[in-house]
C-alpha positions as CSV (number, residue, x, y, z in Angstrom):
1,M,-52.3,-27.4,-77.8
2,K,-49.0,-26.1,-79.0
3,H,-45.8,-28.1,-78.5
4,R,-42.6,-26.1,-77.9
5,R,-39.8,-27.2,-80.1
6,I,-36.5,-28.0,-78.4
7,S,-33.4,-27.5,-80.4
8,R,-31.1,-30.4,-81.1
9,R,-28.3,-28.6,-79.3
10,R,-30.3,-28.5,-76.1
11,I,-31.2,-32.1,-76.4
12,A,-27.6,-33.0,-76.8
13,I,-26.8,-31.0,-73.7
14,A,-29.5,-32.6,-71.7
15,G,-28.4,-36.0,-72.9
16,S,-24.9,-35.2,-71.7
17,S,-26.1,-34.2,-68.3
18,A,-28.2,-37.3,-68.0
19,A,-25.2,-39.4,-68.9
20,A,-23.1,-37.6,-66.3
21,V,-25.7,-38.3,-63.7
22,V,-25.8,-42.0,-64.7
23,A,-22.0,-42.1,-64.6
24,A,-21.9,-40.5,-61.2
25,G,-24.5,-42.9,-60.0
26,V,-22.3,-45.8,-61.0
27,L,-19.0,-44.4,-59.8
28,L,-19.9,-42.9,-56.4
29,P,-20.6,-46.2,-54.6
30,H,-17.1,-47.4,-55.7
31,A,-15.5,-44.2,-54.5
32,N,-17.0,-44.8,-51.1
33,A,-16.2,-48.5,-50.9
34,A,-13.8,-49.7,-48.2
35,Q,-10.2,-50.2,-49.3
36,P,-8.6,-53.7,-49.0
37,T,-7.1,-54.2,-45.6
38,A,-3.7,-55.6,-44.9
39,P,-3.6,-59.3,-43.8
40,S,-3.5,-59.7,-40.0
41,P,-0.2,-60.9,-38.5
42,R,-0.1,-64.7,-37.9
43,A,0.5,-66.4,-34.6
44,L,3.6,-68.5,-35.1
45,A,5.6,-71.1,-33.2
46,P,9.2,-70.2,-32.7
47,A,10.5,-72.6,-35.3
48,A,8.0,-71.3,-37.9
49,A,8.9,-67.7,-37.1
50,A,12.6,-68.5,-37.6
51,Q,11.8,-70.1,-41.0
52,L,9.7,-67.1,-42.0
53,A,12.4,-64.7,-41.0
54,S,14.9,-66.6,-43.1
55,D,12.5,-66.7,-46.1
56,L,11.8,-62.9,-45.9
57,T,15.5,-62.1,-45.5
58,S,16.3,-64.2,-48.6
59,R,13.6,-62.5,-50.6
60,L,14.0,-58.9,-49.5
61,G,17.7,-58.8,-48.8
62,E,19.0,-55.4,-47.6
63,R,15.4,-54.1,-47.5
64,T,15.2,-55.7,-44.1
65,A,17.4,-55.1,-41.0
66,G,16.9,-58.1,-38.8
67,S,13.9,-59.5,-37.0
68,Y,12.8,-60.8,-33.6
69,Y,10.1,-63.0,-32.2
70,D,7.5,-61.4,-29.8
71,A,6.8,-64.2,-27.4
72,K,3.8,-62.5,-25.9
73,T,1.9,-62.1,-29.2
74,K,3.6,-65.1,-30.9
75,Q,4.3,-62.9,-33.9
76,L,7.4,-62.2,-36.0
77,V,8.5,-58.6,-36.1
78,V,10.7,-57.7,-39.1
79,N,12.7,-54.5,-39.4
80,V,12.1,-52.9,-42.8
81,L,13.7,-49.9,-44.7
82,D,11.0,-49.1,-47.3
83,A,7.3,-49.3,-48.3
84,T,7.9,-52.3,-50.6
85,A,9.4,-54.4,-47.8
86,D,6.7,-53.2,-45.4
87,Q,4.0,-54.6,-47.8
88,K,5.8,-57.9,-48.4
89,V,6.2,-58.5,-44.7
90,Q,2.5,-57.8,-44.1
91,E,1.5,-60.1,-46.9
92,A,3.7,-62.9,-45.4
93,G,1.9,-62.6,-42.0
94,A,4.6,-60.8,-40.0
95,V,4.7,-57.4,-38.4
96,P,6.8,-54.7,-40.3
97,R,8.7,-52.2,-38.3
98,T,10.4,-49.2,-40.0
99,V,13.9,-48.6,-38.7
100,T,16.8,-46.2,-39.5
101,H,19.9,-48.4,-39.8
102,T,20.4,-51.0,-42.5
103,M,21.9,-54.4,-41.7
104,A,24.9,-53.5,-43.8
105,E,25.6,-50.5,-41.6
106,L,25.2,-52.6,-38.4
107,R,27.6,-55.2,-39.8
108,R,30.2,-52.6,-40.7
109,S,29.9,-51.2,-37.1
110,A,30.5,-54.7,-35.7
111,Q,33.4,-55.3,-38.1
112,S,34.9,-52.0,-36.9
113,L,34.8,-53.2,-33.3
114,R,36.5,-56.4,-34.3
115,A,39.3,-54.4,-36.0
116,Q,40.1,-52.5,-32.7
117,P,42.6,-53.9,-30.3
118,R,41.0,-56.7,-28.3
119,I,39.7,-55.7,-24.8
120,P,39.0,-58.7,-22.6
121,G,35.7,-58.5,-20.8
122,T,33.8,-57.0,-23.7
123,A,31.1,-58.4,-26.0
124,W,28.8,-57.2,-28.7
125,S,26.0,-58.4,-30.9
126,I,23.4,-56.9,-33.4
127,N,20.2,-56.3,-31.5
128,P,17.2,-56.0,-33.9
129,R,15.0,-54.6,-31.1
130,T,17.1,-51.5,-30.8
131,N,18.4,-51.6,-34.4
132,Q,21.9,-51.2,-33.0
133,V,25.1,-53.0,-32.1
134,V,24.9,-53.4,-28.4
135,V,28.4,-53.4,-26.8
136,T,28.7,-54.7,-23.3
137,A,31.7,-54.1,-21.0
138,D,32.0,-56.3,-17.8
139,S,33.3,-55.1,-14.4
140,T,36.9,-55.7,-15.3
141,V,36.9,-53.1,-18.1
142,K,38.2,-49.9,-16.4
143,G,40.4,-46.8,-16.9
144,A,42.1,-46.4,-20.2
145,Q,40.4,-49.5,-21.7
146,L,37.0,-48.2,-20.8
147,D,37.8,-44.8,-22.2
148,S,39.1,-46.4,-25.5
149,L,35.9,-48.5,-25.8
150,T,33.7,-45.6,-25.1
151,K,35.4,-43.5,-27.8
152,S,35.1,-46.4,-30.3
153,V,31.4,-46.8,-29.6
154,K,30.8,-43.0,-29.9
155,A,32.6,-43.0,-33.2
156,L,30.0,-45.4,-34.6
157,G,27.3,-42.8,-34.0
158,G,23.7,-44.1,-33.5
159,T,24.5,-47.5,-34.8
160,A,26.0,-48.7,-31.5
161,Q,25.4,-48.3,-27.8
162,L,27.5,-49.2,-24.7
163,Q,26.2,-50.9,-21.6
164,R,27.9,-52.3,-18.5
165,S,27.6,-55.7,-16.9
166,A,28.2,-56.1,-13.1
167,G,29.7,-59.5,-13.5
168,R,32.8,-60.8,-15.4
169,F,32.8,-62.7,-18.7
170,T,34.3,-66.1,-18.2
171,P,33.9,-69.6,-19.7
172,F,31.7,-71.6,-17.4
173,I,34.1,-74.5,-16.8
174,A,34.2,-75.8,-13.1
175,G,27.4,-78.3,-18.2
176,G,22.4,-81.7,-19.1
177,D,24.4,-84.1,-17.0
178,A,27.7,-83.6,-15.4
179,I,31.0,-84.8,-17.0
180,F,34.3,-84.8,-15.1
181,A,38.0,-84.7,-15.9
182,N,40.8,-84.4,-13.4
183,G,38.8,-82.4,-10.9
184,A,37.1,-80.2,-13.5
185,R,33.4,-80.4,-14.2
186,C,31.5,-79.4,-17.3
187,S,28.1,-80.5,-18.8
188,L,27.2,-82.8,-21.6
189,G,25.4,-80.9,-24.4
190,F,23.7,-83.2,-26.8
191,N,24.2,-86.8,-27.9
192,V,25.0,-87.1,-31.6
193,V,25.9,-89.6,-34.3
194,K,28.8,-89.5,-36.7
195,D,29.5,-92.2,-39.2
196,G,27.1,-94.5,-37.3
197,Q,29.0,-94.1,-34.1
198,P,27.8,-92.4,-30.8
199,Y,29.4,-89.1,-29.7
200,F,28.4,-86.1,-27.6
201,L,28.9,-82.4,-28.0
202,T,30.2,-80.1,-25.2
203,A,32.0,-76.8,-24.9
204,G,35.3,-76.4,-26.8
205,H,37.0,-74.8,-23.8
206,C,36.2,-78.0,-21.9
207,G,37.5,-80.2,-24.7
208,V,40.7,-78.2,-25.2
209,A,41.5,-78.4,-21.4
210,F,40.9,-82.1,-20.9
211,K,40.7,-85.1,-23.3
212,S,39.3,-87.9,-21.1
213,W,35.8,-87.5,-19.5
214,S,33.8,-89.6,-17.1
215,D,30.2,-89.4,-15.8
216,K,31.4,-89.6,-12.2
217,S,34.2,-87.7,-10.3
218,G,37.2,-89.9,-10.5
219,G,35.2,-92.5,-12.4
220,Q,36.0,-94.7,-15.4
221,E,36.3,-92.9,-18.8
222,I,33.2,-92.8,-20.9
223,G,34.4,-90.7,-23.7
224,N,37.5,-89.2,-25.3
225,V,37.8,-85.9,-27.1
226,E,38.1,-86.3,-30.9
227,A,38.1,-82.6,-31.8
228,A,37.8,-79.3,-30.0
229,T,38.0,-75.6,-30.9
230,F,38.6,-72.7,-28.4
231,P,38.9,-69.8,-28.8
232,G,37.5,-68.7,-32.2
233,H,34.6,-71.1,-31.7
234,D,33.6,-73.0,-28.6
235,F,32.6,-76.6,-29.4
236,A,34.0,-80.1,-28.9
237,L,33.2,-83.6,-30.1
238,V,33.7,-86.5,-27.7
239,K,33.5,-90.1,-28.8
240,Y,32.0,-92.6,-26.4
241,T,34.5,-95.2,-25.4
242,D,32.4,-97.1,-22.9
243,T,29.8,-99.1,-24.8
244,N,27.8,-99.8,-21.7
245,V,26.8,-96.1,-21.3
246,A,23.4,-95.2,-22.7
247,H,23.3,-92.2,-25.0
248,P,19.6,-91.2,-25.6
249,S,18.8,-88.1,-27.6
250,S,17.3,-86.2,-24.7
251,V,18.0,-83.5,-22.2
252,D,17.8,-83.8,-18.4
253,L,15.1,-81.5,-17.0
254,Y,16.2,-82.2,-13.4
255,N,12.6,-83.0,-12.2
256,G,12.7,-86.7,-12.9
257,S,11.9,-86.4,-16.6
258,T,13.7,-85.6,-19.8
259,Q,13.0,-83.7,-23.0
260,A,13.4,-85.7,-26.2
261,I,15.6,-83.9,-28.8
262,T,14.8,-84.8,-32.4
263,K,16.5,-82.0,-34.4
264,A,18.7,-78.9,-34.4
265,G,17.8,-75.4,-35.4
266,D,18.9,-71.8,-35.3
267,P,17.0,-69.4,-32.9
268,T,15.3,-66.1,-33.4
269,V,15.8,-63.0,-31.2
270,G,13.0,-62.9,-28.7
271,Q,12.5,-66.7,-28.7
272,T,12.0,-68.4,-25.3
273,V,14.6,-71.1,-24.6
274,Q,15.7,-73.4,-21.8
275,R,19.2,-74.3,-20.5
276,S,20.1,-77.5,-18.7
277,G,23.4,-77.7,-16.8
278,S,25.0,-79.7,-14.0
279,T,25.5,-76.7,-11.6
280,T,22.2,-74.8,-11.8
281,Q,20.1,-77.4,-13.5
282,L,17.1,-76.0,-15.6
283,H,16.6,-72.3,-16.3
284,D,14.8,-70.4,-19.0
285,G,14.9,-67.0,-20.7
286,A,15.0,-65.5,-24.1
287,V,17.5,-65.0,-27.0
288,T,18.6,-61.3,-27.0
289,G,21.2,-61.3,-29.8
290,L,22.8,-63.3,-32.6
291,D,26.3,-63.5,-34.1
292,A,27.7,-62.2,-30.9
293,T,31.4,-61.8,-30.2
294,V,32.8,-62.3,-26.7
295,N,36.3,-61.3,-25.7
296,Y,37.2,-63.7,-22.8
297,Q,40.5,-63.4,-21.1
298,E,41.5,-66.6,-22.9
299,G,40.6,-65.2,-26.4
300,S,37.7,-64.1,-28.6
301,V,34.8,-66.3,-29.7
302,T,32.5,-65.2,-32.5
303,G,29.2,-66.3,-33.9
304,L,27.5,-66.9,-30.5
305,I,23.9,-66.7,-29.3
306,Q,23.4,-64.1,-26.6
307,T,20.7,-64.7,-24.0
308,N,19.4,-63.5,-20.6
309,V,19.4,-67.1,-19.3
310,C,21.5,-67.5,-16.2
311,A,24.4,-70.0,-15.8
312,E,27.3,-70.6,-13.5
313,P,30.7,-72.5,-13.5
314,G,30.2,-76.1,-14.3
315,D,27.3,-75.4,-16.7
316,S,29.7,-75.1,-19.6
317,G,28.8,-77.3,-22.6
318,G,25.2,-77.8,-21.3
319,A,22.2,-77.8,-23.6
320,L,20.3,-74.8,-24.8
321,F,17.1,-76.0,-26.4
322,S,13.5,-75.1,-27.4
323,G,11.1,-77.9,-27.2
324,D,12.5,-80.8,-29.1
325,T,15.1,-78.6,-30.9
326,A,18.7,-78.4,-30.0
327,V,19.9,-74.8,-30.2
328,G,23.2,-74.2,-28.4
329,L,26.0,-75.3,-26.1
330,T,26.8,-73.2,-23.0
331,S,29.9,-71.2,-23.6
332,G,30.2,-68.5,-20.8
333,G,29.0,-65.1,-19.6
334,S,28.6,-63.1,-16.5
335,G,26.5,-63.1,-13.4
336,D,24.8,-66.0,-11.7
337,C,21.4,-67.6,-11.1
338,T,20.8,-65.5,-8.0
339,N,21.4,-62.0,-9.4
340,G,20.9,-62.8,-13.1
341,G,23.3,-62.0,-16.0
342,E,23.9,-62.8,-19.6
343,T,25.1,-66.1,-21.1
344,F,26.5,-66.9,-24.5
345,F,26.0,-70.2,-26.4
346,Q,27.8,-71.8,-29.3
347,P,25.1,-72.6,-32.0
348,V,24.7,-76.4,-32.3
349,T,24.2,-76.1,-36.1
350,A,27.7,-74.8,-36.5
351,A,29.1,-77.7,-34.4
352,L,27.2,-80.3,-36.4
353,T,28.4,-78.8,-39.7
354,E,32.0,-78.7,-38.5
355,Y,32.0,-82.3,-37.4
356,G,29.7,-83.9,-39.9
357,A,27.4,-85.2,-37.1
358,Q,23.7,-85.4,-36.6
359,I,21.4,-85.2,-33.6
360,G,20.6,-88.7,-32.4
């Protein structure tokens, strides 16, 4: 039997082909393997969402453009400008959302509005849901003032939008529990401690108007205003002068019970909050904007929390809170608790920092 000789060249070629087949057999399964999936968004409590939003903003800076809390899914949504930020947000357990306008652009638009002649009855805040500065004009803004405001907003292009409010922006003086002064009524916000002594916080426009406050109409003084700011900000610090008055760190829920308050914190847009006040008692809603500016007839107040929680005269100074966390002091707004409206709150953290006080 004869054996056919095979040249070395052919053997080499055959060997190469075999090697290729082997290599293909190794590589193909990897080529068809499933790619790594992005982490699923985490369900977060509002306080945890606020902390995560702060951490991501610190890490990513201008690659983000605000964030908001989705109360239905309990997830944090973060506006991003590029793929790197998108990936980092996913890795952190939040939901990335690509937007057009940077936070720097939105801040410039807000600053441009502040530089315009002040129009009473207007307000604005950066809304991360729309990625715009939302400008609101109340029912008193008409004629030439409305024309001027409309022109200013249009000049900002897509970074701003104008909306109307059927009510009138006013401080809600007329606030938890009621406090009284010479026929006026406000509401106590939160009991605090400064230098080991008991105080309470209320609205600045209440503290500027009257110095001595009682817990009953025409009653004995329980506290005297030590410091108050309005306009500009809207907070006041009142020192207890009646040592027989209890000052627990809690909020009246107007159903026979109270909510203990153990700390203060800053809110996130979309977060559900509650407000307690002496006129309309307990109501809830959501945060719709931060760092808001409101142009009351009495002057402008900046750095406020904007919400869709209703309030009415007498609720001024009352507590805005989320669980055991103090969030804000009722400043003012428009509308009422029958037809709805928007209400603005002075952040509690700013008041505590200003006065060197602590929740307690």
